[in-house]
C-alpha positions as CSV (number, residue, x, y, z in Angstrom):
1,M,0.0,0.0,0.0
2,K,1.4,3.4,-1.0
3,L,-0.2,5.1,2.0
4,S,0.2,4.4,5.6
5,I,-2.5,2.2,7.1
6,A,-3.9,5.2,9.0
7,E,-4.1,7.4,5.8
8,G,-5.9,4.5,4.0
9,L,-8.4,4.2,6.8
10,Y,-9.0,7.9,6.8
11,L,-9.6,8.0,3.1
12,I,-12.2,5.3,3.3
13,A,-13.8,7.2,6.3
14,L,-14.3,10.3,4.1
15,D,-17.6,10.6,2.2
16,D,-16.4,11.0,-1.4
17,E,-19.5,13.1,-2.4
18,E,-19.7,15.3,0.6
19,G,-16.0,15.6,1.3
20,R,-16.7,15.2,5.0
21,L,-16.2,12.4,7.6
22,L,-18.9,9.7,7.3
23,S,-21.3,10.0,10.2
24,S,-20.8,6.2,10.9
25,A,-17.1,6.9,11.3
26,E,-17.3,9.9,13.7
27,K,-17.4,7.8,16.9
28,H,-14.5,5.5,16.2
29,Y,-12.1,7.0,13.6
30,I,-9.6,8.5,16.1
31,H,-9.2,5.2,17.9
32,G,-9.0,3.5,14.5
33,V,-6.3,5.9,13.2
34,L,-4.3,5.5,16.4
35,S,-4.6,1.7,16.2
36,A,-3.5,1.8,12.6
37,G,-0.5,4.0,13.4
38,I,0.7,1.9,16.4
39,L,0.5,-1.3,14.4
40,E,2.4,0.3,11.5
41,L,5.1,1.4,14.0
42,Y,5.2,-2.3,15.1
43,M,5.7,-3.4,11.5
44,L,8.4,-0.8,11.1
45,K,10.1,-2.2,14.3
46,K,9.8,1.1,16.2
47,I,8.0,-0.8,18.9
48,T,7.6,-4.4,20.1
49,L,4.4,-6.0,21.2
50,T,4.3,-8.8,23.8
51,D,0.8,-10.0,24.7
52,T,-0.4,-6.6,23.4
53,V,2.0,-4.7,25.8
54,I,3.9,-1.9,23.9
55,N,7.6,-1.3,24.3
56,V,9.2,1.5,22.4
57,V,12.6,0.4,21.0
58,D,13.4,3.1,18.3
59,T,12.4,6.7,18.5
60,V,14.1,7.8,15.2
61,G,11.4,9.4,13.0
62,T,9.7,7.6,10.2
63,G,9.4,10.6,7.9
64,N,5.6,10.4,8.3
65,G,4.4,13.2,10.6
66,I,1.3,11.3,11.8
67,L,3.3,8.2,12.7
68,D,6.1,10.2,14.4
69,N,3.6,12.1,16.5
70,I,2.1,8.8,17.7
71,L,5.6,7.3,18.3
72,H,6.7,10.2,20.5
73,K,3.7,9.9,22.7
74,L,3.7,6.2,23.3
75,H,4.4,4.8,26.7
76,S,6.4,1.6,27.1
77,G,4.6,-0.9,29.3
78,A,1.1,0.2,28.3
79,K,-1.4,-2.3,27.0
80,F,-2.5,-1.5,23.4
81,V,-6.1,-0.9,24.1
82,D,-5.4,1.2,27.2
83,E,-2.9,3.3,25.2
84,I,-5.3,4.2,22.4
85,Q,-7.7,5.4,25.0
86,N,-5.0,7.3,26.9
87,L,-3.8,9.0,23.7
88,H,-7.3,9.9,22.3
89,H,-7.4,13.4,23.9
90,H,-3.9,14.1,22.5
91,F,-5.1,13.4,19.0
92,S,-8.5,15.0,19.1
93,H,-7.4,17.2,16.1
94,I,-5.7,14.3,14.2
95,R,-8.2,14.8,11.3
96,E,-6.7,18.3,10.6
97,D,-3.2,16.7,10.6
98,L,-4.4,14.0,8.1
99,D,-6.0,16.5,5.9
100,Q,-2.8,18.6,5.8
101,L,-0.6,15.6,5.1
102,L,-2.8,14.2,2.3
103,T,-3.2,17.7,0.8
104,Q,0.6,18.1,0.8
105,R,0.9,14.8,-1.0
106,G,-1.7,15.9,-3.6
107,I,-4.3,13.3,-2.6
108,L,-6.8,15.6,-1.1
109,R,-7.7,19.2,-2.0
110,R,-9.4,21.7,0.3
111,E,-12.4,23.5,-1.1
112,E,-14.5,26.3,0.3
113,T,-18.0,27.4,-0.5
114,K,-18.3,31.2,-0.2
115,L,-21.0,33.8,-0.4
116,L,-19.2,36.9,-1.7
117,W,-16.0,36.7,0.4
118,I,-17.5,35.0,3.4
119,P,-16.6,31.2,3.8
120,L,-19.8,29.2,4.4
121,S,-18.5,25.7,4.4
122,E,-15.4,23.6,3.7
123,R,-14.9,20.1,2.3
124,M,-12.0,17.9,1.4
125,D,-12.1,16.8,-2.3
126,N,-10.4,13.7,-3.4
127,A,-7.9,15.2,-5.8
128,N,-6.2,12.0,-6.8
129,Y,-8.7,9.1,-6.4
130,A,-6.2,6.5,-7.7
131,F,-4.9,6.0,-4.2
132,E,-8.3,5.2,-2.7
133,Q,-9.3,3.2,-5.8
134,E,-6.2,1.0,-5.3
135,I,-7.2,0.3,-1.7
136,R,-10.8,-0.5,-2.7
137,N,-9.6,-2.8,-5.5
138,V,-7.3,-4.8,-3.1
139,L,-10.0,-5.1,-0.4
140,Q,-12.6,-6.3,-3.0
141,A,-10.1,-8.8,-4.4
142,M,-9.6,-10.1,-0.8
143,V,-13.3,-10.7,-0.5
144,F,-14.4,-11.8,-4.0
145,K,-11.2,-13.6,-5.3
146,N,-9.8,-14.8,-2.0
147,A,-6.6,-12.9,-3.0
148,K,-3.6,-13.2,-0.7
149,S,-2.8,-9.8,0.7
150,T,-0.2,-8.1,2.9
151,P,-0.3,-7.5,6.7
152,S,-1.1,-3.9,6.0
153,F,-4.3,-4.7,4.2
154,V,-5.3,-7.3,6.7
155,I,-5.0,-4.7,9.5
156,L,-6.8,-2.2,7.3
157,M,-9.7,-4.6,6.5
158,S,-10.1,-5.4,10.2
159,L,-10.1,-1.7,11.3
160,I,-12.5,-0.7,8.6
161,Y,-14.9,-3.3,10.0
162,D,-14.3,-2.2,13.5
163,C,-14.9,1.5,12.6
164,K,-18.3,0.5,11.1
165,I,-17.5,1.7,7.6
166,L,-17.2,-1.6,5.7
167,D,-20.3,-0.6,3.7
168,E,-18.4,2.3,2.3
169,V,-16.3,-0.2,0.3
170,F,-19.0,-2.8,-0.2
171,S,-22.2,-0.9,-0.8
172,D,-24.2,-3.7,-2.4
173,K,-26.0,-5.7,0.4
174,D,-25.0,-9.1,-0.9
175,D,-21.4,-8.0,-1.3
176,L,-21.4,-6.6,2.2
177,I,-22.6,-10.0,3.6
178,D,-19.6,-11.6,2.0
179,A,-17.3,-8.8,3.2
180,V,-18.5,-9.1,6.8
181,K,-17.7,-12.8,6.8
182,V,-14.1,-12.1,5.6
183,A,-13.6,-9.2,7.9
184,K,-14.8,-11.1,11.0
185,D,-12.4,-13.9,10.4
186,I,-9.4,-11.8,9.2
187,V,-8.1,-11.5,12.8
188,N,-7.1,-15.1,12.4
189,S,-5.2,-14.6,9.1
190,D,-1.9,-16.5,8.7
191,I,-0.6,-13.4,6.9
192,I,-0.2,-11.6,10.2
193,D,2.0,-12.7,13.1
194,A,0.6,-13.8,16.5
195,E,1.1,-10.5,18.2
196,T,-0.8,-8.5,15.5
197,S,-3.6,-11.1,15.7
198,K,-3.8,-10.7,19.5
199,V,-4.1,-6.9,19.1
200,L,-6.7,-7.1,16.4
201,K,-8.8,-9.5,18.5
202,E,-8.6,-7.2,21.5
203,L,-9.5,-4.2,19.3
204,R,-12.5,-6.2,17.9
205,T,-13.8,-6.5,21.5
206,F,-13.0,-2.9,22.3
207,F,-14.8,-1.4,19.3
208,A,-17.8,-3.6,19.7
209,S,-18.3,-2.5,23.3
210,N,-17.9,1.2,22.6
């Protein structure tokens, strides 16, 4: 995936027509983005996970501002789910950071509706849809063609389900039924290691109860 997992999750959480966050994503997207970021830091070997306990082992920046902000606020010895709850208030404005990052990369474009010179509303337009289309294509191939994927996409599929936005990718009701079956079982995928699987299973319980 050409984007970070967090960026991919955020793109799916944006309504393509309205240019705003999907109402179904509003409750969970910050926890989802934080979860995606921490798991990516694990994949980048910036942290270790032992029975879902985080240990920071490398604080050198990744070059991605979102990931670096998360990395520098992590606490060694914290349980994964406890940490995303602890960090939530630090990242209440993470959407602005994601908008800025994706705008700088030419993926999103900020648009304002004005009356004369007075701004009335603002939306984020998907200026380069190829990035999101690639994500959708891979996720659909995972469901309909049983395509073997990467750990990044396994994590992304699981978090999209947890954040209640799977129907944004699979809008047809019959397709959604198939997608839900895949997403529910993906926490047991042999593509991810045992520690990632443990985290995704705990997150599944956390999101379902919140």
